[in-house]
C-alpha positions in Angstrom: 17.8 -9.7 33.0 17.7 -10.4 36.8 20.2 -7.6 37.7 18.4 -5.1 35.5 21.1 -5.4 32.9 20.8 -5.1 29.2 22.6 -7.0 26.4 24.0 -4.9 23.6 24.7 -6.6 20.3 25.8 -4.9 17.0 27.3 -6.1 13.7 30.3 -4.0 12.9 32.7 -6.2 10.8 35.1 -3.4 9.8 35.6 -2.0 13.3 38.5 -2.9 15.6 36.8 -1.8 18.7 33.1 -1.1 19.6 31.9 0.5 22.8 28.4 1.4 24.1 28.1 4.9 25.5 25.8 5.2 28.5 25.6 8.6 30.2 29.2 9.4 31.0 30.5 5.9 30.7 31.9 3.8 27.9 31.5 0.0 28.0 33.7 -2.0 25.6 31.9 -4.8 23.8 33.5 -8.2 23.1 34.4 -9.1 19.5 32.7 -12.3 18.3 32.5 -14.3 15.1 31.3 -12.7 11.8 32.0 -9.2 13.1 29.4 -9.2 15.8 30.2 -7.3 19.0 28.4 -8.2 22.2 28.2 -7.5 25.9 26.0 -7.3 29.0 26.0 -4.1 31.0 24.4 -4.4 34.5 21.8 -2.0 35.9 20.7 -0.5 32.6 16.8 -0.5 32.6 14.4 0.2 29.8 14.1 3.9 29.1 17.9 4.4 29.1 19.5 6.2 26.2 22.7 4.9 24.5 24.9 5.2 21.5 27.7 3.2 19.9 31.3 4.3 19.3 33.3 2.6 16.6 37.1 2.8 16.9 36.7 5.8 19.2 34.8 7.8 16.6 31.7 9.9 17.0 28.6 8.6 18.8 26.1 6.8 16.5 22.6 5.5 17.1 22.0 1.7 17.1 21.3 0.2 13.6 18.6 -1.8 15.3 17.3 0.9 17.4 13.7 0.3 18.6 13.2 4.0 19.4 14.8 7.3 18.4 13.2 9.9 20.8 15.7 12.5 19.9 15.5 12.2 16.2 17.5 10.2 13.6 20.9 11.7 14.7 20.3 11.3 18.4 20.7 8.5 20.9 18.7 5.3 20.8 16.5 4.3 23.7 16.1 0.9 25.3 12.6 -0.5 24.9 11.2 -3.4 26.8 9.4 -5.4 24.0 7.1 -7.4 26.3 5.9 -4.6 28.6 2.8 -3.7 26.6 -0.5 -5.3 27.8 -2.2 -6.7 24.7 -5.9 -7.6 24.6 -6.1 -9.1 21.1 -5.6 -12.8 22.0 -8.6 -13.8 19.9 -7.3 -12.1 16.8 -6.0 -14.5 14.2 -5.4 -12.3 11.2 -6.9 -12.1 7.7 -6.7 -13.9 4.4 -6.1 -12.0 1.2 -9.7 -12.5 0.0 -11.0 -10.9 3.2 -9.1 -7.6 2.6 -10.5 -4.2 1.9 -7.4 -2.1 2.4 -7.4 1.5 3.4 -4.0 3.2 2.8 -3.3 6.1 5.1 -0.4 8.5 6.0 -0.4 8.8 9.8 0.7 12.4 9.8 -2.0 13.7 7.6 -4.9 11.3 8.4 -6.1 13.3 11.4 -5.4 16.7 12.9 -3.2 15.0 15.6 -1.1 13.2 13.1 -0.4 10.3 15.4 -1.1 6.7 15.9 -3.6 7.6 18.6 -5.3 9.9 16.1 -5.8 7.0 13.8 -7.5 5.1 16.6 -10.2 7.7 16.9 -11.3 7.1 13.3 -11.4 3.3 13.4 -15.2 3.2 14.0 -15.8 5.1 10.8 -13.5 2.8 8.8 -15.2 -0.3 10.3 -18.6 1.1 9.4 -17.4 1.8 5.9 -16.4 -1.8 5.4 -12.7 -1.5 5.7 -11.0 -4.7 7.0 -7.3 -3.6 7.1 -5.5 -0.3 7.3 -2.2 0.0 5.5 0.2 2.5 7.1 2.7 4.3 4.9 6.2 3.8 6.3 6.5 4.8 10.0 10.3 4.0 10.5 12.1 7.0 11.9 12.9 9.7 9.4 14.4 13.3 9.6 12.2 16.0 11.1 8.5 15.6 11.6 7.1 15.7 8.1 7.8 13.0 5.5 6.0 10.3 3.4 8.2 7.8 5.3 10.3 6.5 2.3 13.3 8.5 3.7 13.4 6.4 6.8 16.8 5.5 8.2 15.9 3.5 11.3 13.9 0.5 10.0 13.1 -0.8 13.5 12.1 2.5 15.2 8.5 3.8 14.9 8.7 7.5 14.4 8.6 9.6 17.5 6.2 12.3 16.2 3.7 9.6 15.5 3.8 8.2 19.0 6.8 5.9 19.0 6.7 2.2 19.8 3.8 2.3 22.3 1.7 4.4 20.0 2.0 1.8 17.3 1.2 -1.0 19.7 -1.9 0.9 20.9 -3.1 1.3 17.3 -2.6 -2.4 16.4 -4.4 -3.5 19.6 -7.3 -1.1 19.1 -7.6 -2.0 15.4 -7.9 -5.7 16.2 -10.5 -4.9 18.8 -12.5 -3.1 16.0 -12.1 -6.1 13.6 -9.5 -4.3 11.5 -6.0 -5.7 10.5 -2.9 -3.5 10.3 -0.5 -3.7 7.3 2.8 -1.8 7.4 4.6 -0.4 4.4 8.3 -1.3 4.8 11.2 -0.2 2.6 13.9 -2.8 1.9 15.3 -1.3 -1.3 17.2 1.7 0.1 17.4 3.9 3.2 17.0 7.7 3.3 20.0 10.1 2.9 19.9 12.0 6.2 20.8 10.2 9.4 21.8 7.1 7.6 24.8 5.7 9.5 24.5 2.0 8.5 27.5 2.1 6.1 29.7 3.1 9.1 28.8 -0.2 10.8 29.0 -2.6 7.8 28.5 -3.2 4.1 24.8 -2.7 4.2 24.9 -1.1 0.7 26.3 -1.9 -2.7 27.5 0.2 -5.6 26.9 -2.7 -8.1 23.2 -1.5 -8.5 21.5 1.8 -8.4 18.0 2.8 -7.2 16.3 6.2 -8.0 16.4 7.1 -4.3 19.8 6.1 -3.0 22.3 3.3 -2.7 20.9 -0.2 -3.1 20.9 -2.7 -0.3 23.6 -5.4 -0.4 21.6 -8.6 -0.8 24.0 -10.7 -2.9 27.5 -9.3 -2.5 30.3 -10.0 -0.1 29.2 -10.0 3.6 25.5 -9.9 2.5 24.4 -12.7 4.8 24.1 -10.4 7.7 22.4 -7.7 5.6 19.8 -10.3 4.6 19.4 -11.3 8.2 18.9 -7.6 9.1 16.0 -7.4 6.8 14.4 -10.7 7.6 14.7 -10.0 11.3 13.0 -6.6 10.7 10.0 -8.3 9.0 9.7 -10.8 11.9 10.1 -7.9 14.4 7.1 -6.0 13.1 4.8 -9.1 13.2 6.0 -10.3 16.5 6.5 -7.3 18.7 3.7 -5.2 17.1 1.2 -8.0 16.2 1.0 -6.6 12.6 -1.0 -8.6 10.1 0.9 -7.9 7.0 3.8 -6.1 5.3 3.7 -4.2 2.1 7.2 -4.3 0.5 8.0 -1.1 -1.2 9.2 -1.1 -4.9 10.6 -4.6 -5.0 11.7 -4.0 -8.6 14.5 -2.0 -7.0 15.5 -4.9 -4.7 18.4 -6.4 -6.6 19.4 -10.0 -5.7 20.9 -12.6 -8.0 21.3 -15.2 -5.3 20.0 -18.7 -5.9 17.2 -17.9 -3.4 15.9 -14.4 -3.7 15.6 -12.3 -0.6 11.8 -11.9 -1.3 11.3 -15.6 -1.1 13.4 -15.8 2.0 11.5 -13.0 3.8 8.1 -14.4 2.9 9.0 -17.9 4.1 10.3 -16.6 7.4 7.2 -14.5 7.9 4.9 -17.4 7.2 6.9 -19.7 9.6 6.7 -17.1 12.3 3.0 -16.6 11.7 2.4 -20.3 12.1 4.3 -20.3 15.4 2.2 -17.3 16.6 -1.0 -19.0 15.5 -1.9 -16.1 13.2 -2.2 -15.3 9.5 0.4 -12.8 8.3 0.5 -11.5 4.7 3.4 -10.3 2.5 2.4 -8.1 -0.3 4.8 -6.5 -2.9 4.6 -3.3 -4.8 6.2 -4.1 -8.2 6.5 -2.4 -11.5 7.5 -5.6 -13.3 4.1 -7.2 -14.0 5.8 -10.5 -13.0 3.5 -13.2 -11.8 6.4 -15.1 -10.3 6.2 -12.9 -7.2 2.9 -14.5 -6.2 3.2 -17.9 -7.7 4.0 -20.7 -5.2 7.6 -21.8 -4.6 6.7 -25.2 -5.9 5.8 -23.5 -9.3 9.0 -21.6 -9.4 7.6 -18.4 -7.8 8.6 -16.5 -4.6 5.4 -17.4 -2.7 4.3 -13.9 -1.8 0.6 -13.5 -0.8 -0.1 -10.6 -3.0 1.2 -7.8 -5.3 0.0 -4.4 -6.4 -1.4 -4.3 -9.9 -1.0 -0.8 -11.2 -2.3 -1.7 -14.7 -5.8 -1.6 -13.3 -5.3 2.0 -12.0 -3.6 3.1 -15.3 -6.4 1.6 -17.4 -9.2 3.3 -15.4 -7.3 6.6 -14.9 -6.3 7.0 -18.6 -9.8 6.2 -19.9 -11.7 8.5 -17.5 -9.3 11.4 -17.4 -8.0 11.3 -21.0 -4.4 11.7 -19.7 -1.8 10.0 -22.0 1.5 11.3 -20.7 4.2 9.1 -19.2 3.1 5.5 -18.6 -0.5 6.4 -19.4 0.5 6.3 -23.1 0.0 2.5 -23.0 -3.6 2.9 -21.8 -6.8 4.8 -22.6 -9.1 2.3 -24.4 -12.2 0.8 -22.8 -10.8 -2.6 -23.8 -7.8 -1.9 -21.5 -10.2 -1.7 -18.5 -11.9 -4.9 -19.6 -8.5 -6.7 -20.0 -7.5 -5.6 -16.5 -10.7 -7.0 -15.0 -10.3 -10.5 -16.6 -6.6 -10.9 -17.4 -4.9 -9.5 -14.3 -2.4 -7.5 -16.3 -3.0 -5.4 -19.4 0.7 -5.4 -20.2 1.1 -9.1 -20.0 3.9 -9.5 -22.5 2.6 -7.1 -25.1 4.6 -4.2 -26.4 4.8 -1.1 -24.3 5.1 2.3 -26.0 6.3 3.9 -22.8 9.1 1.3 -22.2 9.8 0.8 -26.0 9.8 -3.0 -25.4 7.5 -5.8 -24.4 6.5 -5.7 -20.8 5.1 -8.2 -18.3 3.9 -11.8 -18.5 0.5 -13.6 -18.5 -0.9 -14.1 -15.1 -4.4 -15.6 -15.7 -3.3 -18.8 -13.9 -2.7 -16.9 -10.6 -5.7 -16.6 -8.3 -7.4 -13.2 -8.5 -7.1 -12.6 -4.7 -3.3 -12.2 -5.0 -3.7 -8.9 -6.8 -4.3 -5.5 -5.1 -5.9 -2.8 -7.2 -6.7 0.9 -6.7 -8.0 4.0 -8.4 -6.0 6.2 -6.1 -3.0 5.6 -3.8 -0.2 7.7 -2.4 2.0 7.2 -5.5 -0.6 8.0 -8.2 -1.9 11.0 -6.3 1.2 12.3 -4.5 3.6 11.9 -7.4 1.6 14.4 -9.4 3.1 17.9 -9.3 0.3 19.3 -7.2 -1.0 16.1 -5.6 -4.5 16.3 -7.2 -6.9 13.5 -6.2 -9.1 11.9 -8.8 -12.1 14.0 -7.8 -10.2 17.1 -8.9 -9.6 15.6 -12.4 -13.0 14.2 -13.4 -16.7 15.0 -13.0 -18.9 13.2 -10.4 -20.3 10.7 -13.0 -16.8 9.5 -13.9 -15.9 9.5 -10.2 -18.8 7.2 -9.4 -18.0 4.9 -12.3 -14.4 4.6 -11.1 -15.6 3.6 -7.7 -17.9 0.9 -9.2 -15.1 -0.5 -11.3 -12.8 -0.7 -8.3 -15.3 -2.4 -6.0 -16.7 -4.8 -8.6 -13.2 -5.8 -9.7 -12.4 -9.5 -8.8 -9.3 -8.4 -6.9 -8.4 -7.0 -3.4 -9.4 -3.3 -3.4 -7.3 -0.6 -1.9 -8.8 2.8 -1.0 -6.5 5.8 -0.4 -7.5 7.9 2.7 -10.3 10.3 2.0 -11.2 8.6 -1.3 -14.5 7.4 -0.1 -15.9 10.9 0.3 -13.9 12.7 -2.3 -11.5 14.6 0.0 -10.8 17.8 -1.9 -7.4 18.5 -0.2 -4.5 17.3 -2.3 -1.9 14.8 -1.1 1.4 16.4 -1.9 5.1 15.4 -1.5 6.6 16.9 1.7 9.8 16.6 3.7 11.4 18.3 6.7 15.1 17.7 6.3 17.6 19.5 8.5 20.4 19.5 5.9 20.0 22.7 3.7 21.9 21.2 0.8 19.6 18.2 0.8 16.5 20.4 1.0 17.6 22.3 -2.1 18.4 19.1 -3.9 14.9 17.8 -3.2 13.4 21.1 -4.4 15.4 21.0 -7.5 14.6 17.4 -8.2 10.8 18.1 -8.0 11.2 21.1 -10.3 13.2 19.1 -12.9 10.7 16.2 -12.6 7.9 18.4 -13.8 9.9 20.7 -16.0 7.9 19.7 -19.1 4.6 20.9 -17.8 3.4 24.5 -18.2 2.8 25.0 -14.4 6.2 23.9 -13.3 6.8 27.1 -11.3 3.8 26.2 -9.2 5.2 22.9 -7.9 4.7 23.2 -4.1 7.9 23.5 -2.0 8.3 20.0 -0.4 10.0 21.6 2.7 7.3 24.1 3.4 5.1 23.3 6.3 2.1 24.5 4.4 2.6 21.8 1.8 2.2 19.2 4.6 -0.7 21.1 6.2 -2.6 21.3 2.9 -2.5 17.6 2.6 -4.4 16.9 5.8 -7.9 15.4 5.6 -11.0 17.4 6.4 -13.1 14.8 8.1 -16.1 17.1 8.6 -16.8 16.9 4.8 -18.0 13.3 5.1 -21.4 14.4 6.2 -21.9 17.2 3.7 -23.1 17.1 0.1 -21.9 16.1 -2.3 -19.3 14.2 -0.3 -21.9 12.3 1.7 -23.5 11.0 -1.5 -20.2 9.4 -2.7 -19.6 8.0 0.8 -23.0 6.4 0.6 -22.1 4.8 -2.7 -18.9 3.4 -1.3 -20.8 2.0 1.7 -23.4 0.4 -0.6 -20.7 -1.1 -2.9 -18.7 -2.5 0.0 -21.8 -3.9 1.7 -22.8 -5.6 -1.6 -19.3 -6.9 -2.0 -19.5 -8.4 1.5 -23.0 -9.8 1.0 -22.4 -11.3 -2.4 -19.8 -14.1 -2.3 -19.1 -13.9 -6.0 -17.9 -10.3 -5.7 -15.2 -11.3 -3.2 -11.7 -11.8 -4.5 -11.0 -15.1 -6.1 -14.5 -16.5 -5.4 -16.0 -16.2 -8.9 -15.6 -17.4 -12.4 -15.6 -14.3 -14.6 -16.9 -13.9 -18.1 -16.1 -10.5 -19.6 -17.1 -8.8 -22.8 -16.4 -5.4 -24.2 -18.3 -3.4 -26.9 -15.5 -1.1 -28.1 -17.9 0.7 -30.5 -20.2 1.7 -27.7 -17.6 1.7 -24.9 -19.5 -0.7 -22.7 -18.0 -3.4 -20.5 -20.0 -6.4 -19.3 -18.7 -8.7 -16.6 -20.5 -11.8 -15.4 -19.8 -13.3 -12.0 -20.6 -17.0 -11.7 -20.1 -19.7 -9.0 -20.6 -23.4 -9.3 -21.9 -23.0 -12.8 -24.7 -20.5 -11.9 -24.5 -16.9 -12.9 -25.2 -14.8 -9.8 -24.4 -11.2 -10.8 -23.6 -9.2 -13.9 -22.2 -5.8 -14.0 -22.2 -3.3 -16.9 -20.0 -0.2 -17.1 -20.8 2.5 -19.7 -17.6 4.4 -20.3 -19.2 6.5 -23.0 -20.8 10.0 -23.0 -24.0 8.5 -24.4 -26.9 6.6 -23.0 -26.6 2.9 -24.0 -29.3 0.2 -24.2 -28.1 -3.3 -23.5 -30.1 -6.3 -24.6 -30.0 -8.7 -21.7 -31.4 -11.5 -23.8 -28.2 -11.6 -25.9 -25.8 -10.9 -23.1 -26.9 -13.4 -20.5 -30.4 -14.9 -20.8 -34.1 -14.0 -20.7 -34.2 -14.9 -17.0 -35.9 -12.1 -14.9 -33.2 -9.8 -13.5 -33.1 -7.6 -10.5 -31.2 -4.3 -10.4 -29.3 -4.3 -7.1 -27.1 -1.2 -7.5 -26.5 1.7 -9.9 -24.1 4.6 -9.8 -26.4 7.1 -11.3 -27.7 8.1 -8.0 -29.4 11.4 -9.1 -31.6 9.9 -11.7 -31.7 6.3 -10.5 -34.7 4.4 -11.6 -36.0 6.6 -14.4 -35.9 9.9 -16.3 -32.9 8.9 -18.4 -31.2 7.1 -15.5 -30.1 3.5 -15.1 -33.1 1.2 -15.2 -34.5 -2.1 -16.6 -37.4 -2.3 -19.0 -39.0 -4.9 -21.3 -39.7 -4.5 -25.0 -40.9 -7.2 -27.3 -40.6 -9.7 -24.5 -36.9 -9.1 -24.0 -35.3 -7.4 -21.0 -33.2 -4.4 -21.7 -31.0 -2.2 -19.5 -30.9 1.5 -20.0 -27.5 2.6 -18.9 -26.9 6.3 -18.4 -23.7 8.0 -19.7 -20.7 7.1 -17.6 -22.8 4.9 -15.3 -22.5 1.4 -13.9 -25.2 -1.1 -13.0 -25.2 -4.4 -11.2 -27.9 -7.0 -11.8 -28.8 -10.3 -10.1 -29.9 -13.4 -12.0 -31.1 -15.9 -9.4 -32.0 -18.8 -11.6 -29.8 -18.5 -14.7 -27.7 -21.5 -15.7 -24.8 -21.2 -18.0 
């Protein structure tokens, strides 16, 4: 403002008076319609700290604070949203089919544990073939160590990570490196410590429950402003931080029985704003529902989101290669489940689930493949194990390479979890740094009870201990050392092949899948415009398998373009092609994958 003033606006429908506290001075705000208080205070520049007082009560941070430099309980700080000098004018965003997502936790990704630390590793990610980083939640949370799902200031990038300018620097640098930035946001609940929203208004409801705290009030009395709060938050991230997408956490815990669901409303608002900004911005949901309505168009009765996580792929691969059958893995474990996940989107697409003791999911084969995000590791599937073991700690190198091939040959959008590409040996554990001792003990007890059925329950790491956090940091130097360098080379080769071969890109190919359950072999053909371009075979058995290519595809000469059996590749029992009696055959090593090209084959 011309006089250096600042406008303060806050929704507090239950308050009789609201004042903004600046230094030693209180400035009363004017009551407006719908419980909104508003006022302009002169000579208050960016960088000034402030709090609100409701009805003369204690000082509280702003529910829409852009910055919490003193922690979640402290004063908010005024931030000038247009002060940063952007250099990404030519960046226009990414489409779903262009995504190779790399999920990372800012605090454990580098020794620095900051947004600037992430910037230093962008060249390696670009070389690998990553096109977008997905940041676990960065909204301000208690202390310095947290996964981010205990955030209580949805508009404030965490101070320990580098605050607002740090996140802007990261987005700007990522775009300069040709990498998009997707942010994990949490709209189903807020964390327990430093959460003052309920003092300002009916942000929460007791009509529904979530496993992590009170549910957001999206369909009860006074919910219009709560919906606006969340929609404005989504627009804030893509406008002020130039972000390329939002990953909506656990939308199955977002309860809304309005005629127009909040997910549809958020997505429509984001797409409108993206059009106005001249960029592409994506909205991707994490969901446990196997419900294709999330990503069907509004005209088809869906919510119109751009993508959703498909955990069935992970569960199918994990259960088959590790042999685990506890919890939700009880519904998986057959080679046929992997084959179904490759061709049918969901494995549980309406069929009975033993784990849920009912039918689960719905068919989704009509939905384009590029609307599904798949992974063999992510923060949930690794970090929600008692000790945070990564896949490399659970299976041998052959299974590990096979899992990589399944992921990067799947017809969906691949997501890699930080360090996956070189088999980072450090676990990714659950950690917090709460200040409330009662809450700390409640978290510890919750983790112990969660894993009480396993023999090593007494070894569950203490979430509050700093060592639990430090043990979860990546050891980047391992990328260049055997055997980590060999797996990294396979990831690079698979991603380069995926980029080079259009039929391997999400939604670009017509797929024809087959599974030989007796021999545990999956075959997937990738065709385009009626011509078969590539065929991949995955041997999920412990035995060498010989595949007759004449029966599977044709007698057209084939070229082996990639095999996961790197040690014996090309012979001596490894993965190779040979001819006998005029018919081509593929010798597939145990737990190996091979990709073949058929240049002239017509279906």
